[in-house]
Each structure stands twice: as structure tokens, then as C-alpha cells.
C-alpha positions as CSV (number, residue, x, y, z in Angstrom):
1,M,0.0,0.0,0.0
2,N,1.6,3.2,-1.2
3,I,-0.4,6.5,-0.7
4,F,1.3,9.8,-1.5
5,G,4.7,8.0,-1.6
6,I,4.2,6.8,2.0
7,G,4.4,3.1,2.7
8,L,2.7,1.1,5.5
9,P,5.6,1.5,8.0
10,E,5.7,5.2,7.6
11,M,1.9,5.5,8.0
12,A,2.1,3.4,11.2
13,V,4.7,5.8,12.6
14,I,2.7,8.9,11.7
15,F,-0.5,7.3,13.2
16,T,1.4,6.5,16.4
17,I,2.8,10.0,16.7
18,A,-0.6,11.5,16.1
19,L,-2.1,9.2,18.7
20,L,0.5,10.4,21.2
21,V,0.1,14.1,20.4
22,F,-3.7,14.3,20.1
23,G,-4.9,11.4,22.2
24,P,-7.4,8.6,21.4
25,K,-10.5,10.8,22.0
26,K,-9.5,13.6,19.6
27,L,-8.0,11.5,16.8
28,P,-11.4,10.4,15.3
29,E,-12.5,14.0,15.2
30,I,-9.3,15.1,13.4
31,G,-9.7,12.2,11.0
32,R,-13.2,13.2,10.2
33,S,-12.2,16.8,9.6
34,F,-9.4,15.7,7.4
35,G,-11.7,13.5,5.4
36,K,-14.2,16.3,4.9
37,A,-11.5,18.7,3.8
38,L,-10.1,16.1,1.4
39,R,-13.6,15.5,0.0
40,G,-14.2,19.2,-0.5
41,F,-10.9,19.5,-2.3
42,Q,-11.9,16.6,-4.6
43,D,-15.2,18.2,-5.3
44,A,-13.6,21.6,-6.1
45,S,-11.1,19.8,-8.3
46,R,-13.8,18.0,-10.2
47,D,-15.8,21.2,-10.7
48,F,-12.8,23.0,-12.0
49,E,-12.0,20.2,-14.4
50,S,-15.5,20.1,-15.8
51,E,-15.7,23.9,-16.1
52,F,-12.3,23.9,-17.9
53,T,-13.4,21.1,-20.2
54,R,-16.7,22.9,-21.0
55,E,-14.9,26.2,-21.8
56,A,-12.3,24.4,-24.0
57,K,-15.1,22.7,-25.9
58,Q,-16.9,26.0,-26.4
59,L,-13.6,27.6,-27.6
60,E,-13.0,24.7,-30.1
61,E,-16.6,25.1,-31.4
62,A,-16.1,28.8,-31.9
63,V,-12.9,28.3,-33.7
64,A,-14.4,25.6,-35.9
65,N,-17.4,27.8,-36.8
66,K,-15.2,30.9,-37.4
67,P,-15.3,31.9,-41.1
68,E,-12.0,31.7,-43.0
69,P,-10.2,35.0,-43.9
70,E,-10.4,34.2,-47.7
71,K,-14.2,33.8,-47.5
72,L,-14.5,37.1,-45.6
73,A,-12.3,38.9,-48.2
74,A,-14.5,37.4,-51.0
75,A,-17.7,38.5,-49.3
76,K,-16.3,42.1,-48.8
77,E,-15.4,42.2,-52.5
78,D,-18.9,41.1,-53.5
79,T,-20.5,43.8,-51.4
80,A,-18.0,46.4,-52.7
81,D,-18.8,45.5,-56.3
82,S,-22.6,45.9,-55.7
């Protein structure tokens, strides 16, 4: 098990130190808070990614639907001749 580059022995040491520092009664509350913060970060990241993807798609569609300069020049010449 390797999470964030931390293996199982390192996680056990971190958990033991946290248990000694915060105590067994405070540790579940801290874990819950950390989980909520991580969940909020994941939601924000997912929202940002979907917004970015949507904007990129709109930009691609706008570029694809943009008339070419040659067609614009020909259209200007046609209106100037009239």
C-alpha cells in the first residue's frame, strides 16, 4: 500500500505520533475533519476540471465555426462591387 509516496511502516509511525500528540479521543474528530477537507478538495477539483473542459469545448466550437479569412475577403469584394 503506497499512498502519496508513503508506505505502510511510515503510515504506522505517523499514526502512532498523532495518537500520542492528540490522544485517542481527539483522533477520530481530526480524521473526520481531514476526510471532509479532502472530500471538499476533490469536489472543487472535479468542478474546476468540468468547467475547464466545457470552456475548452466552447472555444473549439467557436474556432471551428469561425469563417475563414479568404471567405471574408471574397464577401467584402462582393459587397463592394454591388
